[in-house]
C-alpha positions as CSV (number, residue, x, y, z in Angstrom):
1,M,0.0,0.0,0.0
2,T,1.2,3.5,-0.8
3,E,2.7,5.6,2.0
4,N,1.3,9.0,0.9
5,P,-1.1,9.8,3.8
6,E,-2.9,12.5,1.8
7,E,-4.3,9.8,-0.6
8,Q,-5.2,7.4,2.1
9,I,-8.5,6.8,4.0
10,R,-9.1,4.8,7.1
11,F,-10.4,1.3,6.2
12,N,-13.7,1.6,8.0
13,R,-14.4,5.0,6.6
14,Y,-13.6,3.8,3.1
15,L,-16.2,1.0,3.4
16,A,-18.7,3.4,4.8
17,M,-18.1,5.9,2.0
18,A,-18.6,3.0,-0.5
19,G,-22.1,2.4,0.9
20,L,-21.6,-0.8,2.9
21,G,-23.3,0.6,5.9
22,S,-22.6,2.7,9.0
23,R,-19.0,3.0,10.3
24,R,-20.0,0.6,13.1
25,V,-21.3,-2.0,10.7
26,C,-18.0,-1.6,8.7
27,D,-15.9,-2.1,11.8
28,D,-17.7,-5.3,12.4
29,L,-17.1,-6.6,8.8
30,I,-13.4,-5.7,9.1
31,Q,-12.9,-7.3,12.5
32,K,-14.6,-10.5,11.4
33,G,-12.0,-10.7,8.6
34,L,-14.6,-10.5,5.8
35,V,-12.8,-7.8,3.7
36,T,-9.5,-8.1,2.0
37,I,-7.0,-5.4,0.8
38,N,-4.8,-6.6,-2.1
39,S,-5.8,-10.2,-1.4
40,Q,-4.8,-10.0,2.3
41,V,-7.3,-10.2,5.1
42,E,-7.1,-7.0,7.1
43,S,-8.9,-6.9,10.5
44,N,-7.8,-3.4,11.7
45,P,-10.4,-0.7,10.9
46,A,-7.7,2.0,11.3
47,T,-5.6,0.6,8.4
48,R,-5.2,3.2,5.6
49,V,-6.5,2.4,2.1
50,N,-5.4,4.2,-1.0
51,P,-8.5,4.3,-3.3
52,A,-6.4,4.8,-6.4
53,T,-4.2,1.7,-6.0
54,D,-5.6,-0.7,-3.4
55,V,-8.0,-3.4,-4.4
56,V,-10.7,-4.0,-1.6
57,I,-12.8,-7.1,-1.9
58,F,-16.0,-8.0,0.1
59,Q,-18.0,-11.2,-0.7
60,G,-16.1,-11.6,-4.0
61,K,-16.9,-8.1,-5.2
62,Q,-14.5,-5.2,-5.5
63,I,-15.6,-2.3,-3.3
64,V,-15.1,1.1,-5.0
65,L,-16.0,4.5,-3.6
66,E,-19.7,5.2,-4.4
67,A,-20.0,8.1,-6.8
68,N,-23.8,8.0,-6.9
69,Y,-24.7,9.2,-3.4
70,Q,-28.4,9.5,-2.7
71,Y,-29.9,11.6,0.1
72,Y,-33.6,11.5,1.0
73,L,-35.8,13.2,3.6
74,L,-38.8,11.1,4.8
75,N,-41.7,12.0,7.1
76,K,-42.0,8.6,8.8
77,P,-45.5,7.4,9.6
78,T,-46.3,5.1,12.6
79,Q,-46.2,1.3,12.2
80,V,-43.1,1.5,10.0
81,I,-39.9,0.0,11.3
82,T,-36.6,1.9,10.9
83,T,-34.5,-0.9,9.4
84,T,-33.5,-2.0,5.9
85,N,-35.4,-5.3,6.3
86,D,-37.7,-7.0,8.8
87,P,-37.9,-10.8,9.4
88,Y,-41.5,-10.4,10.5
89,G,-42.6,-8.8,7.2
90,R,-43.5,-5.4,8.6
91,T,-43.2,-2.3,6.5
92,T,-39.8,-0.7,6.7
93,I,-38.8,2.8,5.7
94,I,-36.9,1.4,2.8
95,D,-40.3,0.2,1.4
96,L,-41.4,3.9,1.4
97,V,-38.4,5.3,-0.5
98,P,-37.7,3.4,-3.7
99,S,-34.0,3.8,-4.8
100,K,-31.7,1.9,-7.1
101,E,-28.9,2.4,-4.6
102,R,-28.7,0.5,-1.3
103,I,-29.8,3.2,1.1
104,Y,-30.3,3.0,4.8
105,P,-31.6,5.3,7.6
106,V,-29.5,7.8,9.5
107,G,-30.2,6.8,13.1
108,R,-33.7,5.4,13.9
109,L,-37.2,6.2,15.1
110,D,-39.4,3.8,17.0
111,Y,-42.1,1.8,15.3
112,D,-44.8,4.2,16.7
113,T,-42.8,7.5,16.3
114,T,-43.3,9.8,13.3
115,G,-41.3,12.5,11.7
116,V,-38.0,13.5,10.2
117,I,-35.6,10.8,9.1
118,I,-32.8,10.9,6.5
119,L,-31.9,8.0,4.2
120,T,-28.7,7.8,2.3
121,N,-25.9,5.5,1.0
122,D,-23.3,8.0,2.3
123,G,-22.0,6.0,5.2
124,D,-19.4,8.6,6.2
125,L,-22.0,11.3,6.6
126,A,-24.4,9.0,8.3
127,Y,-21.8,8.2,10.9
128,S,-21.1,11.8,11.7
129,L,-24.7,12.8,11.9
130,T,-25.5,10.0,14.4
131,H,-22.4,9.9,16.6
132,P,-23.1,11.5,20.0
133,K,-19.9,13.5,20.0
134,F,-21.1,15.6,17.1
135,Q,-24.2,16.8,19.2
136,I,-26.5,17.3,16.2
137,P,-29.8,18.8,17.6
138,K,-33.0,16.9,17.0
139,T,-36.4,18.6,18.0
140,Y,-39.3,16.5,19.1
141,S,-42.9,17.1,20.1
142,V,-44.0,14.7,22.9
143,R,-47.4,14.0,24.4
144,V,-47.4,12.2,27.7
145,L,-50.2,11.1,30.0
146,G,-50.8,13.2,33.1
147,Q,-49.5,16.5,34.2
148,V,-45.7,16.7,34.3
149,S,-44.8,18.9,37.2
150,K,-42.7,22.1,36.7
151,D,-40.1,20.6,39.0
152,D,-39.7,17.5,36.8
153,L,-39.6,19.7,33.6
154,D,-36.8,21.7,35.3
155,R,-34.9,18.5,36.1
156,I,-34.8,17.3,32.4
157,P,-32.1,19.7,31.2
158,L,-30.0,18.8,34.3
159,G,-30.1,15.1,33.5
160,I,-32.4,12.2,34.2
161,N,-30.9,8.8,35.2
162,I,-32.2,6.2,32.8
163,E,-29.2,3.8,32.9
164,A,-25.9,3.4,34.6
165,K,-24.0,5.6,32.2
166,T,-24.3,9.4,31.8
167,P,-27.7,10.9,32.5
168,A,-30.1,11.7,29.7
169,I,-30.3,15.4,29.0
170,A,-32.9,17.3,26.9
171,E,-33.5,21.0,26.4
172,I,-37.1,22.0,27.0
173,L,-38.4,24.5,24.4
174,D,-42.0,24.8,25.7
175,Y,-44.8,22.9,27.2
176,N,-48.6,23.0,27.5
177,Y,-51.0,21.4,30.0
178,F,-54.2,19.7,28.9
179,E,-56.8,17.9,31.0
180,R,-55.4,14.4,30.6
181,F,-51.9,15.0,29.2
182,T,-48.9,17.4,28.8
183,E,-47.4,18.4,25.5
184,I,-43.7,19.2,25.5
185,R,-41.3,20.3,22.8
186,L,-37.7,19.4,23.4
187,I,-34.3,19.1,21.8
188,L,-32.0,16.0,22.1
189,R,-28.4,16.2,21.1
190,E,-27.4,12.5,21.7
191,G,-30.4,10.3,21.1
192,R,-29.9,7.0,22.8
193,K,-32.3,4.1,22.3
194,R,-35.9,5.1,23.3
195,E,-34.4,8.0,25.2
196,I,-37.4,10.3,25.4
197,K,-39.7,7.5,26.5
198,R,-37.3,6.4,29.2
199,I,-36.8,10.0,30.4
200,F,-40.6,10.3,31.0
201,M,-40.9,6.8,32.3
202,A,-38.3,7.7,35.0
203,L,-40.6,10.6,35.9
204,G,-43.7,8.4,36.1
205,H,-45.3,9.4,32.7
206,K,-46.1,7.4,29.6
207,V,-45.3,8.8,26.2
208,V,-48.4,8.3,24.0
209,K,-47.3,10.3,21.0
210,L,-43.8,11.2,19.7
211,H,-43.0,13.2,16.6
212,R,-39.5,14.4,15.4
213,E,-40.1,17.8,14.0
214,Q,-36.6,18.6,13.0
215,F,-33.2,17.0,12.4
216,A,-30.5,19.7,12.5
217,F,-32.2,22.3,10.2
218,L,-34.4,19.8,8.2
219,R,-38.1,19.8,8.8
220,V,-41.0,17.9,7.2
221,D,-43.8,20.5,7.6
222,D,-44.4,20.4,3.9
223,L,-44.3,16.6,3.6
224,P,-47.3,14.4,4.4
225,L,-46.7,11.3,6.5
226,G,-45.2,8.6,4.4
227,K,-43.9,11.0,1.7
228,Y,-40.3,11.8,0.9
229,R,-38.2,14.1,-1.2
230,E,-34.6,14.3,-2.3
231,L,-32.4,16.7,-0.4
232,S,-31.1,19.7,-2.4
233,N,-27.4,20.2,-3.1
234,T,-27.5,23.1,-0.7
235,E,-29.0,21.0,2.1
236,I,-26.5,18.2,1.5
237,A,-23.6,20.7,1.7
238,K,-25.0,22.2,4.9
239,L,-25.3,18.7,6.5
240,K,-21.7,17.9,5.6
241,E,-20.5,21.2,7.0
242,L,-22.4,20.5,10.2
243,A,-20.9,16.9,10.4
244,H,-17.4,17.9,9.6
245,G,-17.2,21.2,11.2
246,H,-16.8,19.7,14.7
């Protein structure tokens, strides 16, 4: 392999950029010894690859950098699963966005959660947009049963213990009380699994409706549930700037 560092890309990033999946998925493929560089099994995700000279093979097929990146914005409806396929035959978000490329979701929304989700085959961008260290803001509107006390709402930005690791933190934008429920708008910057539901569960309230209004600057106000559109070049550039400007 060439020694010019300017021409080289980390192995896991190379696979992600070529559309094999998220950086984490690519790490797994590499560590299991499923990908070769110049006919040699290479199990270190940090190894450098030169796209111009190195031959990377996965499942008998040469992996080249994907030139035809696709970027879609979907307003996810309920009863749709955020995976690329489902063994139980449920509708997946891939079913809603027909693409010739092998696209996949950036992050995930629960089965019964609606709203903004991006789909792409740009694994490098997907990695940056979902990694907690990049702190990409995501805005949600939440409906919970019962009246969430002002004291509890004040605690959420300080951190709610939902697991042994660091507390879950959300920024409260506004809230309204109704007879049987409370509606709250909040911003998450990490987004752990079922985080909002677990925050309110810890406070003794059940989430009955959850909608992601915004991911970074992207909204779906003009998209009916279940509909999608391609991102504009300006939006793509802005996302990349956000992801790589940290």
